[in-house]
C-alpha positions as CSV (number, residue, x, y, z in Angstrom):
1,X,0.0,0.0,0.0
2,X,1.2,3.5,-0.8
3,X,2.1,5.7,2.2
4,X,2.7,9.5,2.2
5,X,4.2,11.7,4.8
6,X,4.5,15.5,4.4
7,X,5.7,18.5,6.3
8,X,7.8,16.2,8.6
9,X,9.2,18.0,11.7
10,X,10.6,15.0,13.5
11,X,11.8,11.6,12.2
12,X,9.4,10.3,9.5
13,X,9.8,6.5,9.9
14,X,11.5,5.1,13.0
15,X,12.1,1.3,13.3
16,X,14.1,-0.4,16.1
17,X,14.7,-4.0,17.1
18,X,12.6,-5.4,14.2
19,X,12.7,-8.3,11.8
20,X,11.1,-9.0,8.4
21,X,9.3,-5.7,7.5
22,X,8.6,-4.6,3.9
23,X,7.8,-1.0,2.8
24,X,6.7,-0.4,-0.8
25,X,5.7,2.7,-2.7
26,X,5.9,5.7,-0.4
27,X,6.6,9.4,-0.4
28,X,8.3,11.3,2.4
29,X,8.4,14.9,1.5
30,X,9.1,18.4,2.8
31,X,11.4,17.2,5.6
32,X,12.7,19.9,7.9
33,X,16.5,20.4,7.6
34,X,17.4,18.5,10.9
35,X,15.2,15.5,10.4
36,X,15.6,12.0,8.9
37,X,13.3,10.3,6.4
38,X,13.9,6.8,7.6
39,X,15.8,5.7,10.8
40,X,16.4,2.0,11.4
41,X,18.4,0.5,14.2
42,X,19.2,-3.0,15.6
43,X,17.1,-4.7,12.9
44,X,17.3,-7.3,10.2
45,X,15.5,-8.3,7.0
46,X,13.9,-4.9,6.3
47,X,13.1,-3.8,2.8
48,X,12.3,-0.4,1.4
49,X,11.4,-0.1,-2.3
50,X,10.0,2.6,-4.6
51,X,10.2,5.2,-1.8
52,X,10.8,8.9,-2.4
53,X,12.5,11.1,0.2
54,X,12.9,14.8,-0.4
55,X,14.8,17.1,1.9
56,X,15.9,16.7,5.5
57,X,19.4,16.1,7.0
58,X,19.6,12.4,6.1
59,X,17.4,10.4,3.8
60,X,17.9,6.9,5.2
61,X,19.8,6.0,8.3
62,X,20.8,2.5,9.5
63,X,22.6,1.5,12.6
64,X,23.5,-2.2,13.3
65,X,21.4,-3.7,10.4
66,X,21.6,-7.0,8.6
67,X,19.8,-7.9,5.3
68,X,18.7,-4.3,4.9
69,X,17.4,-3.8,1.3
70,X,17.1,-0.4,-0.3
71,X,15.8,-0.8,-3.9
72,X,14.6,1.8,-6.4
73,X,14.7,4.7,-3.9
74,X,14.7,8.4,-5.0
75,X,16.6,10.5,-2.5
76,X,17.0,14.2,-3.1
77,X,18.0,17.5,-1.5
78,X,19.3,16.1,1.8
79,X,21.6,18.5,3.7
80,X,24.1,15.8,4.9
81,X,23.6,12.3,3.6
82,X,21.3,10.3,1.2
83,X,22.0,7.0,2.9
84,X,24.1,6.9,6.1
85,X,24.7,3.4,7.5
86,X,27.0,2.3,10.4
87,X,27.6,-1.4,11.1
88,X,25.8,-3.2,8.2
89,X,26.1,-6.7,6.8
90,X,24.6,-8.5,3.8
91,X,22.7,-5.4,2.8
92,X,22.0,-3.8,-0.6
93,X,21.5,-0.4,-2.2
94,X,20.2,-1.0,-5.7
95,X,18.6,0.8,-8.6
96,X,18.3,4.1,-6.8
97,X,18.6,7.8,-7.6
98,X,20.7,10.3,-5.5
99,X,20.2,13.9,-6.6
100,X,21.4,17.2,-5.2
101,X,22.6,15.8,-1.9
102,X,24.9,18.4,-0.3
103,X,27.6,16.2,1.2
104,X,27.7,12.4,0.9
105,X,25.0,10.5,-1.1
106,X,26.1,7.1,0.4
107,X,28.2,7.0,3.6
108,X,28.9,3.6,5.1
109,X,31.1,2.6,8.1
110,X,32.0,-0.8,9.4
111,X,30.4,-2.6,6.5
112,X,30.7,-6.2,5.7
113,X,29.4,-8.1,2.6
114,X,27.2,-5.4,1.2
115,X,26.3,-4.5,-2.4
116,X,26.0,-1.0,-3.9
117,X,24.9,-1.5,-7.5
118,X,23.2,0.1,-10.5
119,X,22.6,3.5,-8.8
120,X,22.6,6.9,-10.4
121,X,24.2,9.9,-8.8
122,X,23.6,13.4,-10.1
123,X,24.6,16.9,-8.9
124,X,25.8,15.9,-5.4
125,X,28.6,16.8,-3.0
126,X,28.4,20.5,-3.5
127,X,28.3,21.9,0.0
128,X,32.1,22.4,0.1
129,X,34.3,22.0,-3.0
130,X,36.8,19.1,-3.2
131,X,35.7,17.5,0.0
132,X,33.2,14.6,-0.4
133,X,32.6,11.4,-2.4
134,X,29.5,10.0,-4.0
135,X,30.2,6.7,-2.2
136,X,32.3,6.8,1.0
137,X,33.2,3.6,2.8
138,X,35.1,3.8,6.1
139,X,35.7,2.2,9.4
140,X,36.7,-1.5,9.2
141,X,34.9,-2.4,6.0
142,X,35.5,-5.4,3.8
143,X,34.1,-7.7,1.2
144,X,31.7,-5.0,-0.2
145,X,31.0,-4.6,-3.9
146,X,30.5,-1.3,-5.6
147,X,29.6,-1.9,-9.2
148,X,27.7,-0.6,-12.3
149,X,26.9,2.8,-10.8
150,X,26.7,6.0,-12.8
151,X,27.8,9.5,-11.6
152,X,26.8,12.6,-13.6
153,X,27.8,16.2,-13.1
154,X,25.1,18.6,-12.0
155,X,24.5,22.4,-12.1
156,X,26.6,23.3,-9.0
157,X,30.2,24.6,-9.6
158,X,31.5,22.8,-6.5
159,X,32.5,19.2,-7.2
160,X,33.2,16.1,-5.1
161,X,36.8,15.2,-4.3
162,X,36.3,11.6,-5.4
163,X,33.7,9.5,-7.1
164,X,34.3,6.6,-4.7
165,X,36.4,6.8,-1.6
166,X,37.6,3.7,0.3
167,X,39.1,4.9,3.6
168,X,42.3,3.8,5.4
169,X,41.0,0.8,7.3
170,X,39.0,-0.8,4.4
171,X,40.2,-4.0,2.6
172,X,39.1,-6.6,0.1
173,X,36.3,-4.5,-1.3
174,X,35.6,-4.6,-5.0
175,X,35.0,-1.6,-7.2
176,X,34.2,-2.4,-10.8
177,X,32.4,-1.1,-13.9
178,X,31.3,2.2,-12.5
179,X,30.7,5.1,-15.0
180,X,32.0,8.3,-13.4
181,X,31.8,11.5,-15.4
182,X,35.4,13.1,-15.3
183,X,33.9,16.5,-14.8
184,X,32.0,15.4,-11.7
185,X,35.1,15.2,-9.4
186,X,38.2,17.3,-8.7
187,X,40.8,14.7,-7.6
188,X,40.1,11.1,-8.9
189,X,37.2,8.8,-9.8
190,X,38.2,6.2,-7.2
191,X,40.5,6.7,-4.2
192,X,41.7,3.6,-2.4
193,X,43.3,5.2,0.6
194,X,44.3,1.8,2.2
195,X,45.7,0.3,-1.1
196,X,44.1,-3.0,0.0
197,X,41.0,-3.1,-2.2
198,X,40.3,-4.4,-5.6
199,X,39.8,-1.7,-8.2
200,X,38.9,-2.6,-11.8
């Protein structure tokens, strides 16, 4: 069933200590600048598909999640992050659009065995020039796959520093077949800060 939330002043959807929930076809709009669209913690086997989130500080937040599925989302105009996840395993971000997100469209920490695939990034990372990445992976993160994503330049003059950034404690992550517009970043398409990842 379709759900719609508008003029959200606190968190729109909050889920904690849950298992096996499915959300399909929803619209979360007109979020205040300090709010989150979706906040999930200590949960597993949750799925969000065909959900639009406009505005707010963070579109989707996950903390300590397993089998967390984000598919065909449309995230736009967040002040900080599109998707911000800490401590995730066996989770997926697929077929989604990230548009005009000021800092990091996808920011993951302490991630294990996750998939970021076939997503489209347009006009993001503009809050401060030469600072962010479309996809950032940090903490102790390994065995994640980032593949077949597309990054396009937007209308802002400020650019991301990198297309994909794998930070210093990451290892054994695979980055392959991503199409990153050369004019969308200022430093490099992919930065493997640890030198211990697999870049194709």
